[in-house]
C-alpha positions in Angstrom: 96.5 47.5 109.7 99.2 47.6 112.3 101.7 49.4 110.1 101.1 52.5 108.0 100.4 51.6 104.4 101.8 54.9 103.1 103.9 57.7 104.4 105.2 60.4 102.1 109.0 60.5 101.8 109.0 63.9 100.0 111.2 62.4 97.3 109.5 64.4 94.5 109.1 61.3 92.2 105.4 62.1 91.9 106.3 65.6 90.7 108.5 64.3 87.8 107.6 64.0 84.2 107.3 65.8 80.9 103.8 66.9 81.7 101.8 67.6 84.9 98.2 67.4 86.0 95.4 69.4 84.3 94.3 72.4 86.2 90.6 73.2 86.6 89.5 76.8 86.2 89.0 76.9 89.9 92.5 75.6 90.6 94.0 78.1 88.2 92.3 81.0 90.1 93.3 79.5 93.6 96.9 79.1 92.6 97.1 82.6 91.0 95.6 84.1 94.1 97.9 82.2 96.4 100.9 83.5 94.4 99.5 87.0 94.4 99.3 87.1 90.6 96.6 87.9 88.1 95.2 84.9 86.4 96.8 86.0 83.1 100.2 86.4 84.7 99.9 83.0 86.4 98.9 81.3 83.2 101.6 82.9 81.1 104.4 82.3 83.6 103.6 78.9 85.1 101.4 77.0 82.8 101.3 75.4 79.3 98.3 74.6 77.2 98.2 71.1 75.7 95.1 70.9 73.6 92.2 71.8 75.9 94.3 71.0 79.0 96.1 73.7 81.1 99.0 72.1 82.9 101.8 73.5 85.1 105.1 73.8 83.3 107.9 71.5 84.1 111.4 72.6 85.0 114.4 70.3 85.3 112.1 67.3 84.8 109.8 68.3 87.7 106.6 70.3 88.1 107.6 74.0 88.2 106.4 74.2 91.8 108.5 71.4 93.1 111.4 72.9 95.2 114.2 70.4 94.8 116.3 71.9 97.6 113.6 71.7 100.2 111.8 68.6 98.7 108.4 70.2 98.9 105.7 71.8 96.8 105.8 75.6 96.8 102.0 75.7 96.4 101.1 72.9 98.8 98.2 74.6 100.5 96.4 75.0 97.1 97.9 72.2 95.0 95.5 70.5 92.5 93.3 67.7 93.5 95.3 65.0 91.6 98.4 66.1 93.5 96.5 65.8 96.8 95.4 62.3 96.0 98.7 60.9 94.7 99.8 58.2 95.1 96.6 57.1 96.9 94.7 57.8 93.7 91.4 56.0 92.8 93.2 54.4 89.8 94.8 52.1 92.4 91.4 50.5 92.9 91.2 49.3 89.3 93.3 46.1 89.8 96.4 44.8 91.6 98.6 45.5 88.6 97.7 49.3 88.7 98.6 49.3 92.4 101.9 47.5 91.8 102.9 50.0 89.0 102.3 52.9 91.4 103.8 51.2 94.4 107.0 50.4 92.6 107.6 54.0 91.7 106.8 55.5 95.1 109.1 54.8 98.1 106.4 56.0 100.5 104.5 52.7 100.4 105.3 50.1 103.0 107.0 47.1 101.4 104.4 45.0 103.1 101.4 47.0 101.8 99.0 45.0 99.7 96.4 46.0 97.2 93.7 44.8 99.5 94.9 47.0 102.3 95.2 50.1 100.1 91.8 49.4 98.5 90.2 49.2 102.0 91.9 52.4 103.1 90.7 54.3 100.1 87.2 53.0 100.3 87.0 53.9 104.0 88.1 57.5 103.1 85.4 57.8 100.4 
């Protein structure tokens, strides 16, 4: 691959939505510690429970930790695994259609990037 397949543009699109990713117990503790909060304070201030899932709250249509002014994640060093993976998420490997859906919503992908290239890149990382 002569050209980079993906380069984050820090647009915040991946941080948008009515819900966010589920947080594992370990991630909840890591984020609370990073913020200097007790687990209870972190959960009550920054998360919402949806059934059995614990998710970060949203604010202005974004994850509560997305800083719109600086276009960055305020908990970047401890952000949850799905956030670390996105948009190069394993779901891209499913089929070309899944890749196209994600590619169309993320300006970080090269316009020339193909499903085959991204699939190869992800499989090499595994």
